[in-house]
PAZAPA-4460 file (N, C-alpha, C; in steps of 0.05 Angstrom, whole numbers, plus 32768, in hexadecimal, padded with zeros to 4 digits):
% residues 301
    n_x    n_y    n_z   ca_x   ca_y   ca_z    c_x    c_y    c_z   seq   type   mol
   7BAD   833A   81F9   7BC2   8325   81F5   7BC7   8318   8210     1      M     A
   7BC5   82FD   8210   7BCA   82EE   8229   7BE8   82E6   822B     2      T     A
   7BF0   82DD   8242   7C0C   82D5   8246   7C13   82BF   8233     3      E     A
   7C00   82AC   822F   7C07   8295   821E   7C02   829B   8200     4      S     A
   7BFA   82B3   81F9   7BF5   82BA   81DD   7C02   82D4   81D6     5      S     A
   7C1D   82D5   81D5   7C2B   82EF   81D0   7C2A   82F8   81B3     6      P     A
   7C21   82E7   81A1   7C20   82EF   8185   7C05   82FD   8180     7      I     A
   7C04   8314   8173   7BEB   8323   816F   7BD6   8312   8161     8      P     A
   7BBE   8314   816B   7BA7   8306   8160   7B96   831B   8151     9      L     A
   7B96   831A   8136   7B89   832E   8126   7B72   8322   8117    10      F     A
   7B5F   8334   810F   7B4C   832C   80FB   7B5B   832C   80E1    11      G     A
   7B59   8342   80D1   7B6D   8346   80BC   7B85   8353   80C9    12      L     A
   7B9C   8352   80BC   7BB5   835B   80C8   7BB2   8379   80D0    13      Y     A
   7BB8   837F   80E9   7BB7   839A   80F3   7B9C   83A1   80FE    14      G     A
   7B89   838E   80FD   7B6E   8393   8108   7B69   837F   811F    15      E     A
   7B60   8389   8135   7B5B   8378   814C   7B44   8365   8147    16      T     A
   7B41   8350   8157   7B2A   833E   8153   7B0F   834B   8156    17      P     A
   7B0F   8363   8163   7AF6   8371   8167   7AED   837F   814D    18      Q     A
   7B00   8383   813B   7AFA   8390   8121   7AED   837B   8110    19      D     A
   7AD3   837E   810A   7AC5   8369   80FC   7ACB   836A   80DE    20      Q     A
   7ACE   8353   80D1   7AD1   8352   80B4   7AB6   8359   80A8    21      M     A
   7AB7   8367   8091   7A9E   836F   8083   7A94   8357   8073    22      P     A
   7A8B   8342   8081   7A82   832A   8073   7A94   8312   8077    23      G     A
   7A8F   82FC   8069   7A9E   82E4   806D   7AB7   82E2   805B    24      W     A
   7AB8   82F3   8046   7ACE   82F1   8033   7ADB   830D   802F    25      V     A
   7AF5   830D   802E   7B04   8326   802A   7B1B   8321   8017    26      H     A
   7B1F   8333   8004   7B35   8330   7FF1   7B43   834B   7FEF    27      I     A
   7B5E   834A   7FF0   7B6E   8362   7FEB   7B88   835A   7FDE    28      E     A
   7B93   836C   7FCE   7BAC   8366   7FC2   7BC2   836A   7FD6    29      D     A
   7BD9   835D   7FD2   7BEE   835D   7FE6   7BF8   8379   7FED    30      I     A
   7BFA   838A   7FD8   7C04   83A5   7FDC   7BF3   83B6   7FEE    31      A     A
   7BD9   83B2   7FED   7BC7   83C4   7FFC   7BCC   83C4   801A    32      S     A
   7BD5   83AE   8025   7BDA   83AE   8042   7BF8   83AF   8048    33      R     A
   7C09   83A6   8036   7C26   83A4   803D   7C36   83BB   8033    34      S     A
   7C2D   83CA   801F   7C3C   83DF   8013   7C43   83F4   8028    35      L     A
   7C2F   83FC   8039   7C34   8410   804D   7C43   8406   8066    36      G     A
   7C49   83EC   8066   7C57   83DF   807C   7C73   83D6   8073    37      L     A
   7C7E   83E3   805E   7C98   83DC   8053   7C98   83BF   8049    38      D     A
   7C81   83B6   803F   7C7D   839B   8034   7C82   8385   8049    39      W     A
   7C7E   838B   8062   7C82   8378   8078   7C68   8375   8088    40      R     A
   7C61   835C   808D   7C4A   8356   809F   7C56   8346   80B6    41      I     A
   7C55   8351   80CE   7C62   8345   80E5   7C53   832C   80EF    42      E     A
   7C60   831C   80FF   7C53   8303   8109   7C38   8308   8116    43      P     A
   7C24   82F9   810E   7C09   82FB   811A   7BFA   82E2   8113    44      H     A
   7BE3   82E0   811D   7BD2   82C8   8118   7BB5   82D1   8117    45      R     A
   7BA4   82C0   810D   7B87   82C6   810B   7B78   82B0   811B    46      H     A
   7B66   82B8   812B   7B57   82A5   813B   7B41   8297   812C    47      G     A
   7B35   82A4   8118   7B1D   8298   810B   7B1D   829F   80EE    48      N     A
   7B34   82A3   80E2   7B36   82A9   80C6   7B49   8295   80B7    49      L     A
   7B41   828E   809F   7B50   827B   808E   7B59   828C   8076    50      Y     A
   7B73   828C   8072   7B7E   829E   805D   7B8D   828E   8047    51      Q     A
   7B8B   8298   802F   7B9B   828E   8018   7BA9   82A6   800D    52      V     A
   7BC4   82A5   800D   7BD4   82BA   8001   7BDB   82B0   7FE5    53      L     A
   7BD0   82BD   7FD0   7BD5   82B5   7FB5   7BEC   82C6   7FAA    54      L     A
   7C04   82BB   7FAA   7C1C   82C9   7FA2   7C22   82C5   7F85    55      F     A
   7C23   82DB   7F76   7C25   82D9   7F59   7C40   82E2   7F4D    56      L     A
   7C4B   82F8   7F58   7C63   8303   7F4C   7C72   8313   7F61    57      E     A
   7C8D   8311   7F60   7C9E   831F   7F73   7CAE   830B   7F84    58      G     A
   7CAE   8310   7F9E   7CBB   82FD   7FB0   7CAE   82FF   7FCC    59      R     A
   7CAA   82E8   7FD9   7C9F   82E8   7FF4   7CB0   82D6   8006    60      V     A
   7CB6   82E0   801E   7CC1   82D0   8033   7CAC   82CE   8049    61      T     A
   7CA3   82B6   804E   7C8E   82B2   8061   7C97   82A1   8078    62      A     A
   7C90   82A9   8090   7C94   8298   80A8   7C7A   828C   80AF    63      Q     A
   7C77   8272   80AF   7C5E   8264   80B5   7C63   8251   80CC    64      L     A
   7C5B   825B   80E4   7C63   824D   80FD   7C81   824B   80FD    65      D     A
   7C8C   8232   8100   7CA9   8230   8102   7CB6   822B   80E6    66      A     A
   7CA5   822A   80D1   7CAF   8226   80B6   7CB3   8240   80A6    67      G     A
   7CC3   823F   8092   7CC9   8257   8082   7CC7   8250   8064    68      K     A
   7CBB   8263   8055   7CB8   8261   8038   7CC5   827A   802C    69      V     A
   7CD6   8276   8019   7CE3   828C   800B   7CE2   8285   7FED    70      D     A
   7CD2   8294   7FDE   7CCE   828C   7FC2   7CC7   82A4   7FB0    71      T     A
   7CCD   82A0   7F96   7CC4   82B3   7F82   7CB3   82A5   7F6E    72      D     A
   7CAB   828D   7F74   7C9A   827D   7F62   7C7C   8280   7F6A    73      Q     A
   7C6A   8283   7F57   7C4D   8286   7F5E   7C44   826F   7F6F    74      P     A
   7C36   8275   7F84   7C2D   8261   7F97   7C15   826C   7FA7    75      C     A
   7C09   825A   7FB5   7BF4   8261   7FC8   7BFD   8258   7FE4    76      A     A
   7BFB   826A   7FF7   7C01   8263   8013   7BE7   8260   8021    77      L     A
   7BE1   8249   802C   7BC8   8244   803A   7BCD   8246   8058    78      I     A
   7BBF   8258   8065   7BC4   825E   8081   7BAB   825A   8091    79      I     A
   7BA8   8244   809F   7B91   823F   80B0   7B91   8251   80C9    80      P     A
   7B7B   8252   80D7   7B7A   8261   80F1   7B8F   8256   8104    81      P     A
   7B9B   8268   8113   7BAE   8260   8128   7BCB   825E   811F    82      G     A
   7BD0   825D   8105   7BEC   825C   80FC   7BF8   8277   80FD    83      V     A
   7C0F   8279   810C   7C1D   8293   810E   7C2D   8297   80F4    84      V     A
   7C29   82AF   80E7   7C35   82B3   80CE   7C3E   82D0   80CB    85      H     A
   7C53   82D4   80BA   7C5D   82EF   80B4   7C67   82EE   8097    86      S     A
   7C68   8306   808A   7C71   8307   806F   7C84   831E   806B    87      F     A
   7C97   831A   8058   7CA8   8330   804E   7CA7   832E   8030    88      H     A
   7C9B   8341   8023   7C98   8341   8006   7CAD   8353   7FF9    89      F     A
   7CB6   834B   7FE2   7CC7   835E   7FD2   7CB4   8374   7FC9    90      A     A
   7CBF   838D   7FC6   7CAE   83A3   7FBD   7CA0   839C   7FA3    91      P     A
   7C87   83A5   7FA1   7C77   83A1   7F89   7C6F   8384   7F84    92      N     A
   7C71   8374   7F99   7C67   8358   7F96   7C49   8359   7F8F    93      T     A
   7C41   8346   7F7F   7C25   8345   7F75   7C17   832C   7F7F    94      R     A
   7BFF   832F   7F89   7BF0   8318   7F92   7BD8   8321   7FA2    95      G     A
   7BCA   830E   7FAD   7BB1   8313   7FBC   7BB1   8304   7FD6    96      Y     A
   7BA2   830F   7FE9   7B9D   8300   8002   7B7E   82FC   8004    97      V     A
   7B76   82E3   8004   7B5A   82DC   8006   7B55   82D3   8023    98      I     A
   7B43   82E1   8031   7B3D   82DB   804D   7B21   82D1   804F    99      T     A
   7B1E   82B9   805C   7B04   82AD   805F   7AFE   82A9   807C   100      L     A
   7AE7   82B2   8085   7AE0   82AD   80A1   7AD8   8290   80A5   101      A     A
   7AE2   8284   80BB   7ADD   8267   80BF   7ABF   8260   80C1   102      M     A
   7AAD   8272   80CB   7A91   826A   80CB   7A87   8264   80AF   103      P     A
   7A92   8271   809A   7A8A   826B   807F   7A93   824F   8077   104      L     A
   7AAC   8248   807E   7AB7   822E   8076   7AAB   8217   8087   105      L     A
   7A9F   821E   809E   7A92   820A   80AF   7A74   8209   80AB   106      Q     A
   7A6A   8218   8097   7A4E   821A   8092   7A45   8201   8083   107      S     A
   7A2A   81FC   8082   7A20   81E4   8073   7A29   81E4   8056   108      P     A
   7A2E   81FB   804A   7A36   81FC   802E   7A50   81EE   802A   109      A     A
   7A62   81ED   803E   7A7C   81E1   803B   7A7F   81C7   804B   110      F     A
   7A69   81BD   8057   7A6A   81A6   8068   7A76   818E   805A   111      E     A
   7A6D   8188   8041   7A76   8171   8032   7A92   8175   8027   112      R     A
   7A9A   818E   8024   7AB3   8195   8017   7ACB   8197   802B   113      A     A
   7AC5   8198   8045   7ADA   819D   8058   7AF0   8188   8057   114      Q     A
   7AE9   816F   8054   7AFD   8159   8053   7B0D   815A   8039   115      T     A
   7AFE   815C   8023   7B0B   815C   8008   7B1E   8174   8005   116      V     A
   7B16   818B   800F   7B26   81A3   800B   7B3A   81A8   8021   117      L     A
   7B39   8197   8036   7B4D   819A   804C   7B48   81B4   805C   118      G     A
   7B2F   81BB   8060   7B29   81D5   806E   7B2E   81D3   808C   119      L     A
   7B32   81BB   8096   7B38   81B8   80B3   7B56   81B7   80B9   120      N     A
   7B66   81BC   80A5   7B83   81BB   80A9   7B8B   81CE   80BF   121      R     A
   7BA1   81C8   80CD   7BAB   81D9   80E2   7BC8   81E3   80DC   122      Q     A
   7BD3   81DA   80C7   7BEE   81E2   80BF   7BED   81F2   80A5   123      Q     A
   7BFE   8205   80A2   7C00   8214   8089   7C0B   8202   8073   124      A     A
   7C03   8207   805A   7C0C   81F8   8044   7C13   820B   802D   125      E     A
   7C26   8202   801C   7C2E   8211   8004   7C27   8201   7FEC   126      V     A
   7C18   820D   7FDA   7C0F   8200   7FC1   7C1C   820F   7FA9   127      V     A
   7C2D   8201   7F9A   7C39   820D   7F83   7C24   8210   7F6D   128      T     A
   7C24   8228   7F60   7C10   822D   7F4A   7C1D   8225   7F30   129      L     A
   7C11   8211   7F23   7C1C   8207   7F0A   7C0F   8215   7EF2   130      D     A
   7C1D   8227   7EE6   7C12   8237   7ED0   7C0B   8225   7EB8   131      S     A
   7C1A   820F   7EB5   7C15   81FD   7E9E   7BF9   81F2   7E9F   132      A     A
   7BEE   81EE   7EB7   7BD3   81E3   7EB9   7BBE   81F8   7EBC   133      E     A
   7BC6   8212   7EBA   7BB4   8228   7EB9   7BA5   822D   7ED4   134      D     A
   7BAE   8220   7EEA   7BA1   8225   7F03   7BA4   8242   7F0D   135      Y     A
   7BBB   824E   7F07   7BBF   8269   7F10   7BAA   827C   7F04   136      Q     A
   7BA5   827A   7EEA   7B92   828B   7EDD   7B76   8286   7EE8   137      R     A
   7B6F   826C   7EEC   7B54   8265   7EF6   7B50   826F   7F12   138      R     A
   7B65   826D   7F23   7B63   8277   7F3E   7B5F   8296   7F3E   139      L     A
   7B6E   82A3   7F2C   7B6B   82C0   7F2A   7B4F   82C8   7F20   140      L     A
   7B44   82B9   7F0E   7B29   82BE   7F04   7B15   82BC   7F1C   141      D     A
   7B1A   82A9   7F2E   7B09   82A6   7F46   7B0C   82BF   7F58   142      C     A
   7B24   82C8   7F5B   7B29   82DF   7F6C   7B1B   82F7   7F61   143      V     A
   7B1D   82FB   7F46   7B10   8312   7F3A   7AF1   8310   7F3C   144      Y     A
   7AE7   82F8   7F39   7ACA   82F4   7F3B   7AC0   82FA   7F58   145      A     A
   7ACF   82F1   7F6C   7AC8   82F7   7F87   7AC9   8315   7F8D   146      I     A
   7ADE   8322   7F83   7AE1   833F   7F86   7AC9   834D   7F7A   147      E     A
   7AC1   8345   7F63   7AAA   8352   7F55   7A90   834E   7F65   148      T     A
   7A8D   8335   7F70   7A75   8330   7F80   7A74   8340   7F99   149      E     A
   7A8B   8345   7FA5   7A8D   8354   7FBE   7A8A   8373   7FB9   150      L     A
   7A8D   837B   7FA0   7A8E   8398   7F9B   7A72   83A5   7F9C   151      S     A
   7A5D   8395   7F9B   7A42   83A1   7F9D   7A2F   838B   7FA6   152      H     A
   7A1B   8394   7FB5   7A07   8381   7FC0   79F3   8378   7FAB   153      A     A
   79EF   835E   7FAA   79DB   8352   7F97   79CB   833D   7FA6   154      E     A
   79B5   8335   7F99   79A5   8320   7FA5   79B5   8306   7FA8   155      T     A
   79B1   82F9   7FBF   79BF   82DF   7FC5   79DD   82E1   7FC3   156      A     A
   79E8   82F7   7FCB   7A05   82FB   7FC9   7A15   82E6   7FDA   157      Q     A
   7A0B   82E0   7FF2   7A18   82CC   8002   7A1A   82B1   7FF5   158      Q     A
   7A04   82A9   7FE7   7A04   8290   7FD9   7A18   828F   7FC3   159      L     A
   7A1A   82A5   7FB4   7A2D   82A7   7F9D   7A49   82A6   7FA8   160      V     A
   7A4F   82B4   7FBE   7A6A   82B4   7FCA   7A71   8298   7FD3   161      L     A
   7A5E   8289   7FDE   7A64   826E   7FE7   7A6D   825D   7FCF   162      E     A
   7A5E   825F   7FB9   7A65   8250   7FA0   7A81   8258   7F96   163      W     A
   7A86   8272   7F95   7A9F   827C   7F8A   7AB7   8274   7F9C   164      Q     A
   7AB4   8276   7FB6   7AC9   826D   7FC9   7ACD   824F   7FC6   165      V     A
   7AB8   8240   7FC3   7ABA   8223   7FC0   7ACA   821C   7FA7   166      G     A
   7AC5   822A   7F91   7AD4   8225   7F78   7AF1   822D   7F7C   167      I     A
   7AF7   8243   7F88   7B12   824C   7F8D   7B21   8237   7F9D   168      F     A
   7B16   822E   7FB3   7B23   821A   7FC4   7B26   81FF   7FB6   169      L     A
   7B13   81F8   7FA6   7B15   81DF   7F97   7B2B   81E0   7F82   170      T     A
   7B2D   81F6   7F74   7B43   81F9   7F61   7B5E   81F8   7F6F   171      L     A
   7B5F   8204   7F86   7B78   8204   7F96   7B7F   81E7   7F9E   172      L     A
   7B6B   81D8   7FA6   7B70   81BC   7FAE   7B78   81AC   7F95   173      K     A
   7B6C   81B1   7F7E   7B74   81A2   7F66   7B91   81A8   7F5F   174      R     A
   7B99   81C1   7F61   7BB5   81C8   7F5C   7BC8   81B9   7F6F   175      Q     A
   7BC0   81B8   7F88   7BD0   81AA   7F9C   7BD2   818D   7F96   176      Q     A
   7BBC   8180   7F8F   7BBD   8164   7F88   7BCD   815F   7F6F   177      L     A
   7BC9   8170   7F5B   7BD8   816D   7F42   7BF6   816E   7F47   178      H     A
   7BFE   817F   7F59   7C1B   8181   7F5E   7C26   8169   7F6C   179      S     A
   7C15   815A   7F79   7C1E   8143   7F89   7C1A   8128   7F7B   180      L     A
   7C0C   8128   7F65   7C05   810F   7F58   7C1C   8104   7F47   181      M     A
   7C29   80F0   7F52   7C3F   80E3   7F44   7C3A   80C5   7F40   182      H     A
   7C26   80BB   7F4E   7C20   809E   7F4D   7C04   809A   7F43   183      Q     A
   7BFF   8082   7F37   7BE4   807D   7F2D   7BCF   807D   7F43   184      D     A
   7BD7   8076   7F5B   7BC3   8076   7F71   7BC5   808F   7F82   185      D     A
   7BD0   80A4   7F76   7BD5   80BC   7F86   7BBB   80C8   7F92   186      A     A
   7BA5   80C8   7F82   7B8D   80D5   7F8C   7B83   80C6   7FA5   187      E     A
   7B82   80AB   7FA4   7B7A   809C   7FBC   7B8E   80A0   7FD2   188      H     A
   7BA8   80A0   7FCB   7BBD   80A3   7FDF   7BBB   80BF   7FEC   189      G     A
   7BB5   80D3   7FDC   7BB4   80EE   7FE6   7B9D   80F1   7FFA   190      Q     A
   7B86   80E4   7FF4   7B70   80E4   8007   7B78   80D7   8021   191      Q     A
   7B87   80C1   801F   7B90   80B3   8037   7BA3   80C5   8047   192      L     A
   7BB5   80D3   8039   7BC8   80E5   8046   7BBA   80FC   8054   193      I     A
   7BA6   8108   8047   7B98   811E   8054   7B89   8114   806D   194      Y     A
   7B7D   80FC   806B   7B6F   80F1   8082   7B83   80EB   8098   195      A     A
   7B9A   80E1   8091   7BAF   80DB   80A5   7BB8   80F5   80B2   196      F     A
   7BBD   810A   80A3   7BC6   8123   80AF   7BB1   812F   80C1   197      R     A
   7B97   812D   80B9   7B82   8137   80CA   7B82   8128   80E5   198      R     A
   7B86   810E   80E4   7B87   80FE   80FD   7BA0   8106   810D   199      L     A
   7BB6   810A   8100   7BCE   8113   810E   7BC9   812D   811C   200      V     A
   7BBC   8140   810E   7BB6   815A   811B   7BA4   8157   8133   201      D     A
   7B93   8142   8132   7B80   813E   8148   7B8C   812F   8160   202      K     A
   7B9F   811C   815A   7BA8   810A   816F   7BC6   810B   8175   203      H     A
   7BD5   811E   8169   7BF2   811D   816E   7BF8   8121   818B   204      F     A
   7BE9   8131   819A   7BEE   8136   81B6   7BE8   811D   81C7   205      A     A
   7BD9   810B   81BC   7BD3   80F1   81CA   7BE9   80DD   81C3   206      Q     A
   7BFA   80E5   81B1   7C11   80D4   81A8   7C08   80B8   81A0   207      Q     A
   7BF5   80B8   818D   7BEB   809F   8181   7C03   8090   8173   208      W     A
   7C01   8076   8173   7C15   8066   8164   7C0C   8065   8147   209      S     A
   7C1F   805C   8136   7C19   8059   8119   7C02   8044   8116   210      I     A
   7C02   802F   8126   7BED   801B   8125   7BD1   8027   812A   211      N     A
   7BD0   803A   813D   7BB6   8047   8144   7BAC   8057   812C   212      Q     A
   7BBF   8066   811F   7BB7   8075   8108   7BAE   8063   80F1   213      Y     A
   7BBD   804E   80EC   7BB6   803C   80D6   7B9A   802F   80DC   214      A     A
   7B95   8027   80F5   7B7B   801B   80FC   7B65   802E   80F7   215      D     A
   7B69   8048   80FF   7B54   805C   80FC   7B4F   8062   80DE   216      A     A
   7B63   805E   80CD   7B60   8063   80B0   7B58   804A   80A1   217      L     A
   7B57   8033   80AF   7B4F   8019   80A3   7B62   8011   808D   218      H     A
   7B7C   8015   8092   7B91   800C   8080   7BA7   7FFE   8091   219      V     A
   7BB8   7FF0   8083   7BCF   7FE4   8092   7BE4   7FF9   8096   220      S     A
   7BF6   7FF4   80A9   7C0C   8006   80AE   7C1F   8008   8096   221      T     A
   7C22   7FF2   8088   7C33   7FF2   8070   7C27   8004   805A   222      S     A
   7C0D   8003   8057   7C00   8014   8043   7C03   8031   804A   223      T     A
   7BFE   8038   8064   7C01   8053   806D   7C1E   805D   8069   224      L     A
   7C31   804D   8070   7C4D   8055   806C   7C54   8058   804F   225      N     A
   7C4A   8046   803E   7C50   8047   8021   7C45   8061   8015   226      R     A
   7C2C   8068   801C   7C20   8081   8011   7C2F   809A   801B   227      Q     A
   7C37   8099   8034   7C46   80B0   8040   7C60   80B4   8031   228      C     A
   7C6E   809D   802C   7C88   809F   801E   7C84   80A8   8001   229      R     A
   7C6F   809E   7FF3   7C6B   80A5   7FD7   7C63   80C3   7FD4   230      Q     A
   7C51   80CC   7FE5   7C46   80E7   7FE1   7C53   80FD   7FF2   231      L     A
   7C60   80F5   8008   7C6C   8109   801A   7C8A   8105   801E   232      L     A
   7C94   80EF   8012   7CB1   80E9   8015   7CB9   80E6   8033   233      A     A
   7CA6   80DE   8043   7CAC   80D9   8060   7C9C   80C1   8069   234      S     A
   7CA5   80B5   807F   7C96   809F   808B   7C7F   80AA   809B   235      S     A
   7C6C   8099   80A1   7C56   80A2   80B3   7C60   80AB   80CE   236      A     A
   7C74   809D   80D8   7C7F   80A4   80F2   7C8B   80C0   80F1   237      K     A
   7C99   80C7   80DB   7CA5   80E1   80D8   7C90   80F7   80D7   238      Q     A
   7C79   80F2   80C9   7C64   8106   80C8   7C59   810B   80E4   239      I     A
   7C55   80F6   80F3   7C4B   80F9   810F   7C5E   8109   8120   240      I     A
   7C78   8101   811E   7C8C   810F   812D   7C8E   812D   8125   241      L     A
   7C8D   8132   810C   7C8F   814E   8102   7C78   815F   810D   242      E     A
   7C60   8153   810E   7C49   8162   8118   7C4C   8168   8136   243      R     A
   7C57   8154   8144   7C5B   8157   8161   7C71   816C   8166   244      L     A
   7C87   816A   8158   7C9C   817E   815B   7C93   819A   8153   245      I     A
   7C83   819C   813E   7C78   81B6   8137   7C68   81C2   814E   246      L     A
   7C58   81B2   815B   7C48   81BD   8171   7C59   81C4   8189   247      E     A
   7C6E   81B4   818E   7C81   81BB   81A2   7C8E   81D6   819D   248      C     A
   7C96   81DA   8184   7CA3   81F4   817D   7C8F   820B   817F   249      K     A
   7C77   8207   8176   7C62   821B   8178   7C5F   8224   8195   250      R     A
   7C5C   8211   81A7   7C57   8218   81C3   7C70   8225   81D0   251      K     A
   7C87   821C   81C8   7CA0   8229   81D3   7CA4   8245   81C9   252      L     A
   7C9C   824A   81AF   7CA1   8264   81A3   7C8B   8278   81AA   253      I     A
   7C72   826E   81A8   7C5C   8281   81A9   7C4C   8281   81C3   254      Y     A
   7C54   8272   81D7   7C47   8273   81F1   7C5D   8276   8207   255      T     A
   7C54   827C   821F   7C66   827E   8235   7C64   8265   8248   256      R     A
   7C59   8250   823D   7C58   8237   824D   7C75   822E   8252   257      L     A
   7C79   8223   826A   7C93   8218   8270   7C97   81FE   8260   258      S     A
   7CB0   81F5   825E   7CB6   81DD   824F   7CA6   81C5   825B   259      A     A
   7CA4   81C5   8275   7C95   81B0   8283   7C77   81B1   827B   260      E     A
   7C6C   81C9   8279   7C50   81CC   8272   7C4B   81C4   8255   261      Q     A
   7C5E   81CB   8244   7C5D   81C3   8228   7C5D   81A4   8226   262      V     A
   7C6F   8198   8235   7C71   817B   8235   7C56   816E   823D   263      A     A
   7C4B   8178   8253   7C31   816D   825D   7C1B   8171   8249   264      E     A
   7C1A   8188   823B   7C04   818D   8228   7C06   817B   8210   265      S     A
   7C1D   8170   820B   7C21   8160   81F3   7C24   8142   81F9   266      L     A
   7C1C   813A   8211   7C1B   811E   8217   7C34   8111   8222   267      G     A
   7C48   8122   822A   7C60   8117   8235   7C5E   8116   8254   268      F     A
   7C5F   80FE   825F   7C5C   80FC   827C   7C75   8104   828A   269      A     A
   7C8C   8101   827D   7CA6   8107   8289   7CB3   811F   827B   270      D     A
   7CB6   8136   8289   7CC2   814E   827C   7CDF   8149   8273   271      P     A
   7CED   8137   8281   7D09   8131   8279   7D09   8122   825E   272      S     A
   7CF6   8110   825B   7CF5   8102   8241   7CED   8115   822B   273      Y     A
   7CDA   8127   8231   7CD3   813B   821D   7CEB   814C   8214   274      F     A
   7CFC   8154   8227   7D13   8163   8221   7D26   8154   820F   275      S     A
   7D2A   813A   8215   7D3C   8129   8204   7D2F   8124   81E9   276      R     A
   7D15   8120   81E8   7D07   811C   81CF   7D0A   8135   81BD   277      F     A
   7D05   814C   81C8   7D06   8165   81B9   7D23   816A   81AE   278      F     A
   7D36   8165   81C0   7D52   816A   81B8   7D5A   8157   81A1   279      K     A
   7D50   813E   81A2   7D57   812B   818D   7D4E   8134   8172   280      R     A
   7D37   8141   8170   7D2C   8148   8156   7D30   8165   814F   281      Y     A
   7D34   8177   8163   7D37   8193   815D   7D54   819C   8160   282      A     A
   7D65   818B   816C   7D81   8191   816E   7D89   81A1   8186   283      G     A
   7D75   81A8   8197   7D7B   81B7   81AF   7D64   81B3   81C3   284      M     A
   7D6A   81B8   81DC   7D56   81B5   81F1   7D40   81CA   81EE   285      A     A
   7D28   81C5   81F9   7D11   81D7   81F5   7D18   81F4   81FE   286      P     A
   7D23   81F7   8216   7D29   8212   821F   7D3E   8220   820D   287      R     A
   7D51   8211   8204   7D66   821D   81F2   7D59   8225   81D7   288      E     A
   7D47   8214   81CD   7D39   821B   81B4   7D29   8235   81B7   289      F     A
   7D1A   8237   81CD   7D0B   8250   81D2   7D1D   8268   81D4   290      R     A
   7D33   8265   81E2   7D45   827C   81E6   7D52   8284   81CC   291      R     A
   7D5B   8271   81BC   7D68   8277   81A2   7D55   8284   818F   292      E     A
   7D3C   8279   818E   7D29   8284   817B   7D23   82A2   8181   293      Y     A
   7D1E   82A8   819A   7D18   82C4   81A1   7D31   82D6   819E   294      H     A
   7D49   82CB   81A2   7D61   82DB   819E   7D64   82E2   8180   295      A     A
   7D5E   82CE   816F   7D60   82D3   8152   7D4B   82E7   8149   296      E     A
   7D33   82E5   8154   7D1E   82F8   814D   7D26   8315   8155   297      Q     A
   7D32   8317   816C   7D3B   8332   8176   7D50   833E   8164   298      A     A
   7D63   832D   815A   7D78   8336   8149   7D6E   833F   812E   299      L     A
   7D58   8332   8124   7D4E   8339   810A   7D3C   8351   8109   300      S     A
   7D35   835C   8121   7D23   8373   8122   7D33   838D   811D   301      E     A
***
């Protein structure tokens, strides 16, 4: 563990990065790892693993970076590499954790699907499972099929697993899109929004303007803003600011970089301006935010 990375970096939870996964895909039910830990999984992150927590029944309180989810409704929590996360489950919570090694998702088999499925996302997402559309049953069928394939070695097993994982992730994406589709042009708008968010993830530290994003996406600023408001209930500017603030909070909480170093890493030439900027949107100065967060964590232990 380095000074700038105080959050444990695990393969699977409780296993160091040196503990190799037995293949590219791993599935376990929630109870198998959390039951012996009083249904709590402490804050940690994965360097090269992409996880989907398929929550079916019970209750889960999840901390995903600086955001919090508390629900008893069936959902999928999508957790890309690098996202610091923790869970507190109600006893006897039912669900599965599907862990995928990033080399699988970056392989030629998924090359064309990476953009459509959002496999390059850097932020955690929550997808509500709509039982009326039967996605929950179909996702579970995929989980059972993958479990069966993993249970014994067969010819071309890796190829079969690639197909099954692809179907699982596609169904998950369809459920996500279905939940967001309220406009006739939602599918096109959703593609634009995902492209926009990918660009924001790539360029937020360079503090691109809305015009730069719109030019890169080959749309007008008014179109970009309209789609953001329709599908995300936020302006494009707000999405950019939220991503920048999220990274500020990540670095203040999970690294030991000084406020000045955080400012420099995120494209702020003036540390004083960074402090005023952060206070305007977070309600307190960077050092105060860091101090209060760690004080609250200490009280909750």
